[in-house]
C-alpha positions as CSV (number, residue, x, y, z in Angstrom):
1,X,7.8,15.2,-24.3
2,X,6.4,18.1,-22.3
3,X,6.5,16.4,-19.0
4,X,5.5,19.6,-17.1
5,X,2.0,19.3,-18.8
6,X,1.6,16.2,-16.6
7,X,3.4,17.0,-13.4
8,X,3.4,20.8,-12.9
9,X,-0.3,20.7,-11.9
10,X,-2.5,17.7,-11.7
11,X,-4.2,17.5,-15.1
12,X,-8.0,17.7,-15.2
13,X,-9.3,15.9,-18.4
14,X,-12.8,15.9,-19.8
15,X,-15.1,14.4,-22.5
16,X,-18.8,14.8,-22.9
17,X,-19.5,11.9,-20.6
18,X,-16.5,11.7,-18.3
19,X,-14.1,13.7,-16.1
20,X,-10.6,12.3,-15.2
21,X,-9.4,14.0,-12.0
22,X,-7.4,13.5,-8.9
23,X,-8.4,10.7,-6.5
24,X,-9.0,12.2,-3.0
25,X,-9.6,10.7,0.4
26,X,-13.3,11.4,0.0
27,X,-13.3,8.7,-2.7
28,X,-12.2,5.9,-0.3
29,X,-15.4,3.9,-0.4
30,X,-15.5,3.8,-4.2
31,X,-11.8,2.9,-4.4
32,X,-12.3,0.2,-1.8
33,X,-15.2,-1.2,-3.8
34,X,-12.9,-1.5,-6.8
35,X,-9.9,-3.0,-5.0
36,X,-12.0,-5.4,-2.9
37,X,-13.4,-7.1,-6.0
38,X,-11.4,-10.1,-7.2
39,X,-13.1,-10.0,-10.7
40,X,-11.7,-6.5,-11.4
41,X,-8.1,-7.7,-11.1
42,X,-8.5,-11.1,-12.7
43,X,-6.3,-10.0,-15.6
44,X,-4.2,-7.4,-13.9
45,X,-0.9,-7.5,-12.0
46,X,-2.6,-6.1,-9.0
47,X,-3.6,-8.1,-5.9
48,X,-7.1,-7.2,-4.6
49,X,-7.1,-5.4,-1.2
50,X,-9.7,-6.4,1.4
51,X,-8.8,-4.0,4.1
52,X,-10.2,-0.5,3.9
53,X,-7.2,1.0,5.9
54,X,-4.8,-0.4,3.3
55,X,-6.8,1.1,0.5
56,X,-6.8,4.4,2.4
57,X,-3.0,4.4,2.5
58,X,-2.9,3.6,-1.2
59,X,-4.6,7.0,-2.0
60,X,-1.6,8.6,-0.3
61,X,0.7,6.5,-2.4
62,X,-1.0,7.7,-5.6
63,X,-0.1,11.2,-4.6
64,X,3.4,10.2,-3.6
65,X,4.0,8.6,-7.0
66,X,2.7,11.8,-8.7
67,X,5.0,14.0,-6.7
68,X,7.9,11.7,-7.7
69,X,6.8,12.2,-11.3
70,X,6.7,8.5,-11.9
71,X,3.0,7.7,-12.3
72,X,-0.3,9.5,-12.6
73,X,-3.6,7.9,-11.5
74,X,-6.8,9.6,-12.5
75,X,-10.2,8.7,-11.1
76,X,-12.7,8.2,-13.8
77,X,-15.9,10.0,-13.0
78,X,-19.2,10.1,-14.9
79,X,-20.4,13.7,-15.4
80,X,-24.0,12.6,-15.0
81,X,-23.1,11.4,-11.4
82,X,-20.5,14.1,-10.7
83,X,-19.0,12.6,-7.5
84,X,-19.2,8.9,-8.5
85,X,-15.8,7.4,-9.1
86,X,-16.3,4.5,-11.6
87,X,-12.7,3.5,-12.3
88,X,-9.0,4.4,-12.5
89,X,-6.8,5.2,-15.5
90,X,-3.1,5.7,-15.2
91,X,0.0,6.7,-17.1
92,X,3.3,5.4,-16.0
93,X,6.9,4.6,-17.1
94,X,7.4,7.9,-18.7
95,X,10.4,7.2,-21.0
96,X,11.7,10.6,-22.0
97,X,14.6,9.2,-24.2
98,X,12.1,7.2,-26.4
99,X,9.2,9.7,-25.7
100,X,6.8,7.0,-24.7
101,X,4.5,6.1,-21.9
102,X,2.5,3.0,-20.7
103,X,-1.2,3.3,-19.8
104,X,-3.5,1.0,-17.7
105,X,-7.1,1.2,-16.6
106,X,-9.8,-0.7,-14.7
107,X,-13.4,0.0,-13.8
108,X,-15.7,-1.0,-11.0
109,X,-17.6,-4.1,-12.1
110,X,-21.0,-2.2,-12.2
111,X,-19.6,0.0,-15.0
112,X,-18.3,-2.7,-17.3
113,X,-19.6,-2.9,-20.9
114,X,-20.9,0.7,-21.0
115,X,-18.1,2.2,-23.2
116,X,-16.6,4.1,-20.2
117,X,-13.1,2.6,-20.5
118,X,-13.0,3.2,-24.2
119,X,-14.0,6.9,-23.6
120,X,-11.4,7.2,-20.7
121,X,-8.6,5.9,-22.9
122,X,-9.7,8.2,-25.7
123,X,-9.5,11.2,-23.4
124,X,-6.0,10.2,-22.1
125,X,-4.6,9.4,-25.6
126,X,-5.8,12.9,-26.8
127,X,-4.1,14.5,-23.8
128,X,-0.8,12.6,-24.1
129,X,-0.5,13.2,-27.9
130,X,-1.9,16.7,-28.2
131,X,-0.7,18.3,-24.9
132,X,2.2,16.3,-23.6
133,X,3.5,15.6,-27.1
134,X,4.2,11.9,-26.5
135,X,5.3,9.9,-29.6
136,X,4.3,6.4,-28.4
137,X,1.6,5.1,-26.0
138,X,1.6,1.4,-25.1
139,X,-0.4,-1.0,-23.0
140,X,0.3,-4.5,-21.7
141,X,-2.6,-6.9,-21.7
142,X,-2.9,-10.5,-20.5
143,X,-4.0,-12.6,-23.5
144,X,-7.3,-13.6,-22.0
145,X,-8.4,-10.1,-21.3
146,X,-10.7,-9.6,-24.3
147,X,-12.5,-6.6,-22.8
148,X,-9.3,-4.6,-22.4
149,X,-8.1,-5.6,-25.9
150,X,-11.4,-4.3,-27.4
151,X,-10.9,-0.9,-25.6
152,X,-7.5,-0.5,-27.1
153,X,-8.5,-1.6,-30.6
154,X,-11.5,0.9,-30.5
155,X,-8.9,3.6,-29.8
156,X,-6.8,2.6,-32.9
157,X,-4.0,0.7,-30.9
158,X,-2.3,-2.0,-32.9
159,X,-1.5,-5.4,-31.4
160,X,2.3,-5.5,-31.8
161,X,3.0,-8.9,-30.4
162,X,3.2,-11.4,-27.6
163,X,5.9,-11.4,-25.0
164,X,6.0,-14.9,-23.8
165,X,6.7,-15.5,-20.0
166,X,8.1,-12.0,-20.0
167,X,7.1,-10.4,-16.8
168,X,6.2,-11.1,-13.2
169,X,2.8,-9.9,-12.1
170,X,1.8,-9.8,-8.4
171,X,-0.7,-12.6,-7.7
172,X,-0.2,-14.1,-11.1
173,X,3.5,-15.1,-11.3
174,X,5.3,-15.1,-14.6
175,X,2.9,-14.2,-17.4
176,X,2.6,-13.8,-21.1
177,X,1.6,-10.2,-22.2
178,X,0.3,-8.9,-25.4
179,X,1.7,-5.4,-26.3
180,X,-0.5,-2.8,-27.9
181,X,0.9,0.4,-29.2
182,X,-0.2,3.7,-30.8
183,X,2.2,6.2,-32.4
184,X,1.4,9.9,-32.7
185,X,1.6,9.7,-36.5
186,X,-1.2,7.1,-36.5
187,X,-3.4,9.1,-34.1
188,X,-6.5,10.5,-35.6
189,X,-7.8,13.3,-33.3
190,X,-11.1,13.3,-35.2
191,X,-11.8,9.9,-33.5
192,X,-12.9,11.8,-30.4
């Protein structure tokens, strides 16, 4: 794992349609619109935030987590609307001994069902395998989150199993989680 590729300088990632870049204070309104929507976090271990000052502080926490080298949160931006943040994608739990990382993502409700999450995951997977030299990428999904499972399957992740009552998610209590994984040897970079 070449962890410096992630944490030496904030990585700017691109595809034809999207840019993944650092979330700044200027994006507060778009971030608040995401965190203020109950539907966005229906299947996530995140409690919606209905106070814009709280969300403003969170942007600082994103940077703090990055400086601690524990988590990277990219804003997902559409190139056709260069300053419009449409979602967040993250990489966390960098396990250097096993050479693996966990990813997560969510979009503003207005941008659901447009292929943007699939594209964002594709960009991140390419970066993690080709630049960071990760061996395993995984995602944890609540069993009812069909949209998220489709995003992972379209990116060649395999459903590896169900962890029954295995974790505590804020606002949800103890939940079952499906685990999806992708190994570098299974990765097909022509899929981009």
